[in-house]
N, C-alpha and C positions, 0 to 999 in steps of 0.2 A: 469520468462526464454518466449519465443514464439515460438507456437509448429513451425514456418517457417523456426527455427535452422536447425531439424532432416530434415524436406522438401527439404530445399536448401544440406542438406550430403547425400541426397541419386543421387548417380550416377549409371550409365552404364559404363559396362566398358571393352575393347577390351578381347578377349578370346589371351592367349598368353597357353606354351608349358612349363611345368612343364621341369627342368633339373636333370637329375641324381646325387643322393648324394653319393658321395665319401666316404673317408678314415676316418677310426676314433678316428683321433688324430687330436685335432686344433692344426695347423700351419701359423706363419704368417710370415716362414723368405724368400718365395714368393709370399707375399702378394701384390694388388696392392695398393695406399697410401691411399683410402676406407676405407677397410679392414684394413688399418695398425692403421687408428686415431682409429679408434672400439676399436680393439684389446688394446691399448692402456688406454682409455678411461675406458674400461670393467677392465683396470688390476689396473687404479687407484682408482677405486670406493672397488674395495677387498682393497686393501691394505688403505682404509679411513674407512668404515665400519666395520671391523671385521669380518664378512660372511664367513663363511671355506671354499665356496666354489659356482661360478655363472661360468651360461651358459646362453652363447644370439644368434642372429640370426636375419640376414636379409633376408628379402623375394626382388629382386625387379622386373621389368621388366620379371614376368615367371619364375626365378629360387631365388633356395637360394641363394644371393651374400656374402654371409660370414656370419660364425660358430665360436663365441669364447668363449675362454675359462679359466677361473682365480681360481685359486685356488684347494683348494681339495675338491674329494669326498666322501675319507676317510682319516681322520685327522689321526688318532691312524697309519693306515697302512699308511700310507703317498700318498697315489694314486690322482693324477691331477684328476681334471674333465676333460674327455674326448668330443670330440664329441658326443657320441654316451651313454653318461652321463644319466640315465632318472631322472627328479624332479618329484616330488608332482608340482600339479597345482592349486591344493585349489580351487578356486571360477572360478577361467578359466574355471573351468568344465561343467559350465552353458552355457559357447557357446559354446558347444562342445552340450550340452543338447539340447538346443531350435533349436539349428541347424537341431538334427535327429527330434526334431515337425517339424523341416518346410517344410521336407522332406515327413515325410502323409500329410503337409496339398496340396503337389503339387501331392501327387499320387491319391488327393480325402478324404482319411481317418480318417482326423479330422480336427473338425472343432475350431479351440481355445477358439468360441462364445459360442458354446454351454458348461450351467451346467455338470463337469466332470463326476454328480452323475449320469445323461445318461446313463454312461462308467462302471462307476463303482458305481452301485450298494448297496455297502457292504458297503459305508461311511458314516456317520455320517450326519444327515440333515443338518445342522448352513454347514459343509464342502463340500458338493453335491450341494450345488450352485456356486461355484466360476468356474471362467472359466482361463483356461488356458491360456492364451493372460494375464489374471490377474492376477496368479500364476510366468508369465517371467518378468513382470514389476515390481514383489513385489506393488500389490495394492488388494493383495486379504486379505488379512487380519491375514493371515497366522502370524504366530507365528515363531519365529526365536531359535535357540539351547537356554538352558533356564537349571537353576541348574548345577545337576552332566553331563548334556545329555552327552557330551561329551566322558566323563570318564567313564562311565557305558555302551557307544554306542561301546568306543572302546576296548572293548571284545566281544563280540557278534557279531556273522557271521549270517548278516539277504540273505537268500537266493534270495529273488528277491526284486525288487522296493514294492511289493506290503505287503509284512511282513514287509519293513520298516517304510509303512505310518501308521500299524496299532502300532507302540510305542507312538506315535502321536498325531492319527486324533481325541484321545477326549478328548483334549483341546481346549478351545474356543478359538475362534477369536476374533485377538485384535484391529479390526473394519469390521464395515459393509462390504463384499467386494465392492472394485471399487472405495473406499472415503478417503484412504488414502494410504502415499509410508510408508512401514514398510520391510526391509528389513527382508527375510526370506529366509534359506539352506531348510528347513521343503517343503517349496511350492514348490521345485526341486526336491525332492524326489516324491512328488504326481505330477506333470507334469512324471516322471521317470515312477509311474505307469501305468499313458497314453497312454506312450510309447507301454508300453509292452501290453498294451491291448490292441489297435489300430492296432500293428505290428504284434500280436501274438509269438514275439518271446522275448527273454529276452533284458536288455535295454542294457546289456553291445555287445550282440551278435549282435542286431540291429545298434547299431552303428559301430560297426568292419566293417558289412560289407557292411552299407550303408554311410556311414558318412568319416568313420576314411581309409579305404581301403587303404593294402601298409602300413600304415605310423606306425610309432614307438609313438603309442600312446594306454592305456593300464588301466587296472583298480590298481588303487596306488596299491604296492605287489607285485604286477607280474613281472614284469622285474625279472629278475638274480640278484644275489647277487653282484656279480664282474660290473654290471653298474648300479646299483641304487647306487643315493644321499643316502648318511649315512642322517637320521635328527638329528640335533644339536638344542640348546639353548644353543645362546650368552650372557643372557640378566643375567648371573652370573659368573661373570667371564669369565673364558678361556673358550671356547670353551665345551661342557658336554654332550655325545651322548644321544639320548633318544629316546624309544622304539619306534617299527613304529606300529599301530592302526590299524585297520581291518575299511576300509572305506567306508562298504556297506551301511553301513547306510543310507549313501551320494552321492553316486555315480554317480548322475546325477545333487547335486551340489556343490560338488568339491572331489570330491573320484577316481576320473582317475591320469593320468601322464601321462609325454612323455621328450620324446628327445627336446630340442631347436629346432632345422629343421625339427622333425618331426609338431608340432606346428606351425612356420610359414610355412609350404607349406601346412596345413589347412587351413591358414587364408589362404593364396596365392588363394588354389584352389575357394575358397567363394567369392573373387575380381570378379578371371577366371567365375563365374557363374559354375561353376565342377558338384559344390552339389546342390545347388538348385539353380531356374531361376533367370534372371538377374530381373525380377518384386517382384520374392518372398522376395528375400537380396533384395532392396532397401523399399519392406515392412517391414526386421526386424529390417531396419535403422528408423524406425516413433519413434514420440514419443509416448508413450502411453497415452491415454487420463482420468483426473480421472472421477466420475460421472460429478463433474461441468464444462466439462470441460477445465481443465488448465494442461497441458503436465507433469505427474510422473516424476518429478525429486531428487535429491541429489547434493549438494555442486555446482560445474560448470557445469553438464552435463544433460542433460533428457537423457530417460529409454525406450528404445525399446523393443522390443524381442528378451530378453536376456542382449541385447546389449547395452551401455553408450556410449551419445553421445554428441558432443560437437567440439571444437575446438581447433587446437593446437595452440603454441604461436604469430604464424604471419596469421592465421586467416584460418587457411586451416581446413576440415572438418576434421573428426575423429572418429572411430567409437573401444570400448575399451573394456576391460574388468581387475580387477586387481584379484587377489584373497591375502589369509592367511592361517597358521594354523601352526599349529606345525610342523618344522623343512621345512619351508616353504615359499615363497615372491615370488610372481607370476604376469605378466602382458602378452596381447598381445593386442597390436594396428595396428589399419587399418588407412591407408589413402583411400578411397574407392574411389578416383579420382586422386591414382599417382598409381596400384598397385606396393603399398607399403603395408608392414607388416614386425613388427619387436616384437619376445619375449624376453622376460630377465625374468628366473628363477635362485632359489638361494636354500640350503636348510638348512636355519636356518629365522625361523622370526624376522624379522626388519624393527621397525619405518623407514616409505621410501614413500619418494617422485616416487614414482613409474612409475609412467606415463611421467613426466621428464626427469628421466633415461632415459625409453623407446625412447625416442623423442633424445633424443643425442646421441644415440648409431646411431640410424636410421641414422643421420644428416649428415656425409659423403656419404650417399648413396644416398641423395637427392640436390634441386637444391639451393645453397644457397639462403638464401631471401635477398629481395632487399636492397637498401641501409643502406650498412654495411660499416662500420665506419673504416676507415685506423685509426692502432692506431700500436707503437711500441712495442717490447717486452721490459716490462718498469727492465732489468737485469743492477746491480748494484742501481738500483733508491729505494728511501724509497717509501714506500705505506700508509698512512692514508685511514681507513675504516669509513662510519657511517651506524648504524643501527637501528629503529628507533629510530631516533634522538640524538642517542649515538656515540658523534665521540672518534675513537680511533687510536694509530698508532697500524703497521701490523709490524710482525718479519713477512717479504716474501722478499726470494730468488729464481732469473731467471734465466734459462737458456738455452741456444738452444740445444734441442737432434734433432742435423741431420733435422737441418733448424726448428722446432719446439720449439716454447715457451713453456716452462714448469715452473710452482711456484710451492715451496714449502711454505706452511702456517702454524707459531703457531698458534693457535688460541686465542684470548684475551680472556677474561672475554664476551665480547655482542656474541660473534660468542658460548661460550662452554654454556653461559648461550641459546644461540637459541635453541642448543641443545642436551639441558639439559637432556632429556628424549630418546636420545638414549640408544641400547641395550647396546655395545658397543661402542668405540673411539680410537684406536690403537694410544697414544701418544697426543691423542687433535691434530692432524694439518690435514690440508685441501692441497688437490692439483688442480693445475690449469693449465686443459690442452689447449694448441690452436687448431682449428680444422687442421687447414693450416700448413704447411710445410716450409712455404714461407718467416721464421723470424719475422711476426707480432703476433699482439694480439689484432685482430681486433673482436672475435668469438671463442666464450672458454666453457669446461664443467668446471665446478667448485664442483671438487669431494668430495661431507659429508657424515658424516654417514648416513646422512638423504637420502641420491645420488646424481644423477649428476643434476645440475642448470644450465640454458645458459645464460650466464655471455656474456655483448656484450660491444663494445665501444661504448660509446655516443657523446667523440670527445679524440684525442690527451692526454693521461694521465688520462680519466676519461672511467671508466665500471660501467657498473650497470648486479645485476640478483635477478628480483623475487620468492624470498623463500616461500611466499605465497601472498595470496590477502590482505594482510595488510601487509608485508613486504618486503624492498628490502633493501638488502647491496653495497654500492657505495664502491667504490673503486677509490683512488685519487693518483696518482704520483706525 
């Protein structure tokens, strides 16, 4: 990967004004066309992936443009997800933590390239040499959770980040600082201790007043029970309620919670430079370099100051972070050059193409990509599919819903095999939902148990969707 990737993605943005949030319920009765489309996609996803409840929101041009709700916040009580439902953020918490650190840099109170031991003299010598920049990019050598960590820690309350660091700081680093990418949430707990030491405040207090002021973002477990999404496990048949655990060991790395609107408003404030300045925000999007000069990276993205930096399906620059933990799957994705953010939250862990899902939910609010091919909705037609060289007949039924092409597909064996590790998949069915309501199927979302995929016509009567780096699904009429 070239370090030019992130340099090209760091763009200055114009400031715009946020709008006030409206009522607590999600309604599409009077929605505009884009909102109606995104809501239809979100509902198709919940119908397909077996997750009890999901919420999503899009920020566009200085305001929350859409909030979507689908499914149940509480299955047993039959309580629906609403606009004010609070979900676990899991590792999306990390970009809030690094933003807090960035405000201290802007204020001249934190040097992210200084050894953390200069500020935290109580650390063991090996840990003292790492830097905040290395911790934020997962190149410090810090270990991740191991063994029975999560079972043990969920029952313990740590008053401060320093207390939580004491749990793991006796462990050895996995590699010399700066030499290798190794994902570590423990590294973010240490960032939290640095924020506390340099700000003189508790981590949660500093985040509340300096980063998320006025937003419905808080420590996991602090939301009223009437608004908190119940946590579920969907990997063993019917959705099973799981107990809420104490997340104080990882507030900076995975212990925050938010409504979808609050999450994308945080993203919008970053885009508008209302939390940190334009130069700092651009610096956060630069790839962190390893000791050998190569960018820290994983899969198809480089790693900046907390953010994962890459490109969407059409080559536009994106900054994002996803999260997964018991009772949650989450993502926040920003288009830094387009004043657009999207957040997706759910109350169960599931196998997920979460970044692709977020991009599809935001697609109705963004300009359509150039070169879309006109294709008719294949109502009454028989389809064949090809995946990994295997050709198969497809039992698919298409219809027009208020001008929108919608298809229901019974997954044949090749697709069942591809999605075999799904936690849940009601009826082994897929759904295809066109993004336009003009009767065509030029571009659509393919709703699967792994999430939403971008299905596009390559000619009238033929469509493709990239399912991963090596697998493309082709449908032919």
